[in-house]
LUMKOL-151909 format. One record per residue (C-alpha): residue in three letters; chain; x, y, z. Coordinates in pm, whole numbers. Example, Ala and Ser with C-alpha at 12.3 -4.5 7.8 and 13.67 -1.06 7.14 Angstrom:
(torro "ALA","A",(1230,-450,780)),
(torro "SER","A",(1367,-106,714)),
This chain:
(torro "LEU","A",(-1,0,0)),
(torro "PRO","A",(276,257,74)),
(torro "ASP","A",(423,203,-276)),
(torro "PHE","A",(79,239,-431)),
(torro "ILE","A",(24,570,-253)),
(torro "SER","A",(378,698,-332)),
(torro "THR","A",(352,626,-705)),
(torro "ARG","A",(40,840,-718)),
(torro "GLY","A",(205,1139,-553)),
(torro "GLY","A",(79,1074,-202)),
(torro "ILE","A",(267,1053,125)),
(torro "PRO","A",(207,717,292)),
(torro "LEU","A",(199,682,670)),
(torro "ARG","A",(451,450,831)),
(torro "PRO","A",(383,210,1118)),
(torro "GLY","A",(340,419,1433)),
(torro "ASP","A",(205,723,1248)),
(torro "GLY","A",(-126,733,1425)),
(torro "ILE","A",(-183,1102,1361)),
(torro "ILE","A",(-120,1344,1077)),
(torro "HIS","A",(122,1555,1283)),
(torro "SER","A",(398,1290,1292)),
(torro "TRP","A",(462,1280,920)),
(torro "LEU","A",(392,1649,871)),
(torro "ASN","A",(663,1737,1120)),
(torro "ARG","A",(908,1489,960)),
(torro "MET","A",(839,1637,617)),
(torro "LEU","A",(882,2004,716)),
(torro "LEU","A",(1125,2019,1005)),
(torro "PRO","A",(1472,1894,1096)),
(torro "ASP","A",(1491,1602,1341)),
(torro "THR","A",(1665,1812,1607)),
(torro "VAL","A",(1393,2072,1658)),
(torro "GLY","A",(1024,1998,1675)),
(torro "THR","A",(729,2230,1657)),
(torro "GLY","A",(372,2135,1719)),
(torro "GLY","A",(35,2273,1633)),
(torro "ASP","A",(-203,2121,1884)),
(torro "SER","A",(-250,1899,2187)),
(torro "HIS","A",(-152,1581,2000)),
(torro "THR","A",(201,1699,1931)),
(torro "ARG","A",(468,1569,2167)),
(torro "PHE","A",(840,1653,2161)),
(torro "PRO","A",(1102,1615,2434)),
(torro "ILE","A",(1263,1937,2308)),
(torro "GLY","A",(1082,2179,2087)),
(torro "ILE","A",(834,2459,2043)),
(torro "SER","A",(457,2427,2070)),
(torro "PHE","A",(192,2671,1966)),
(torro "PRO","A",(-188,2662,1981)),
(torro "ALA","A",(-353,2550,1658)),
(torro "GLY","A",(-634,2316,1574)),
(torro "SER","A",(-605,2001,1370)),
(torro "GLY","A",(-767,2182,1081)),
(torro "LEU","A",(-477,2423,1057)),
(torro "VAL","A",(-231,2131,1069)),
(torro "ALA","A",(-421,1957,790)),
(torro "PHE","A",(-424,2282,590)),
(torro "ALA","A",(-46,2310,630)),
(torro "ALA","A",(-6,1950,511)),
(torro "ALA","A",(-212,2022,199)),
(torro "THR","A",(-57,2356,109)),
(torro "GLY","A",(292,2348,265)),
(torro "VAL","A",(222,2674,452)),
(torro "MET","A",(102,2732,806)),
(torro "PRO","A",(-50,3082,839)),
(torro "LEU","A",(-24,3125,1212)),
(torro "ASP","A",(14,3482,1338)),
(torro "MET","A",(155,3494,1690)),
(torro "PRO","A",(61,3799,1897)),
(torro "GLU","A",(361,3991,2027)),
(torro "SER","A",(233,3939,2382)),
(torro "VAL","A",(300,3564,2364)),
(torro "LEU","A",(593,3560,2122)),
(torro "VAL","A",(916,3420,2262)),
(torro "ARG","A",(1241,3491,2077)),
(torro "PHE","A",(1552,3283,2135)),
(torro "LYS","A",(1893,3443,2090)),
Protein backbone atom coordinates (compact mmCIF):
# COMPACT_ATOMS: atom_id res chain seq x y z
CA LEU A 1 0.00 0.00 0.00
CA PRO A 2 2.76 2.56 0.74
CA ASP A 3 4.22 2.04 -2.76
CA PHE A 4 0.78 2.39 -4.32
CA ILE A 5 0.25 5.70 -2.53
CA SER A 6 3.76 6.98 -3.33
CA THR A 7 3.51 6.25 -7.06
CA ARG A 8 0.40 8.40 -7.18
CA GLY A 9 2.05 11.39 -5.54
CA GLY A 10 0.79 10.74 -2.02
CA ILE A 11 2.67 10.52 1.25
CA PRO A 12 2.07 7.16 2.93
CA LEU A 13 1.98 6.82 6.69
CA ARG A 14 4.50 4.51 8.30
CA PRO A 15 3.84 2.11 11.19
CA GLY A 16 3.40 4.20 14.32
CA ASP A 17 2.06 7.24 12.49
CA GLY A 18 -1.26 7.33 14.26
CA ILE A 19 -1.84 11.01 13.61
CA ILE A 20 -1.20 13.43 10.79
CA HIS A 21 1.22 15.54 12.82
CA SER A 22 3.98 12.91 12.91
CA TRP A 23 4.62 12.80 9.19
CA LEU A 24 3.92 16.49 8.69
CA ASN A 25 6.63 17.37 11.18
CA ARG A 26 9.07 14.90 9.59
CA MET A 27 8.40 16.40 6.18
CA LEU A 28 8.81 20.05 7.15
CA LEU A 29 11.25 20.18 10.05
CA PRO A 30 14.72 18.94 10.97
CA ASP A 31 14.92 16.03 13.41
CA THR A 32 16.65 18.11 16.07
CA VAL A 33 13.93 20.72 16.58
CA GLY A 34 10.24 19.99 16.74
CA THR A 35 7.29 22.29 16.59
CA GLY A 36 3.71 21.35 17.18
CA GLY A 37 0.35 22.73 16.33
CA ASP A 38 -2.04 21.21 18.83
CA SER A 39 -2.50 18.99 21.87
CA HIS A 40 -1.51 15.81 20.00
CA THR A 41 2.02 16.99 19.32
CA ARG A 42 4.70 15.70 21.68
CA PHE A 43 8.40 16.53 21.61
CA PRO A 44 11.02 16.16 24.35
CA ILE A 45 12.63 19.37 23.08
CA GLY A 46 10.81 21.80 20.87
CA ILE A 47 8.34 24.59 20.43
CA SER A 48 4.58 24.26 20.70
CA PHE A 49 1.92 26.72 19.67
CA PRO A 50 -1.88 26.63 19.81
CA ALA A 51 -3.54 25.52 16.59
CA GLY A 52 -6.34 23.15 15.75
CA SER A 53 -6.04 19.99 13.69
CA GLY A 54 -7.69 21.82 10.81
CA LEU A 55 -4.76 24.22 10.58
CA VAL A 56 -2.31 21.32 10.70
CA ALA A 57 -4.21 19.57 7.89
CA PHE A 58 -4.23 22.82 5.89
CA ALA A 59 -0.47 23.08 6.30
CA ALA A 60 -0.07 19.50 5.11
CA ALA A 61 -2.12 20.22 2.00
CA THR A 62 -0.56 23.56 1.09
CA GLY A 63 2.91 23.48 2.65
CA VAL A 64 2.20 26.73 4.51
CA MET A 65 1.01 27.32 8.06
CA PRO A 66 -0.48 30.82 8.38
CA LEU A 67 -0.23 31.26 12.12
CA ASP A 68 0.13 34.82 13.38
CA MET A 69 1.56 34.93 16.90
CA PRO A 70 0.62 37.99 18.96
CA GLU A 71 3.61 39.92 20.27
CA SER A 72 2.33 39.39 23.83
CA VAL A 73 3.00 35.63 23.64
CA LEU A 74 5.91 35.60 21.22
CA VAL A 75 9.16 34.21 22.61
CA ARG A 76 12.40 34.91 20.77
CA PHE A 77 15.53 32.84 21.34
CA LYS A 78 18.94 34.44 20.90
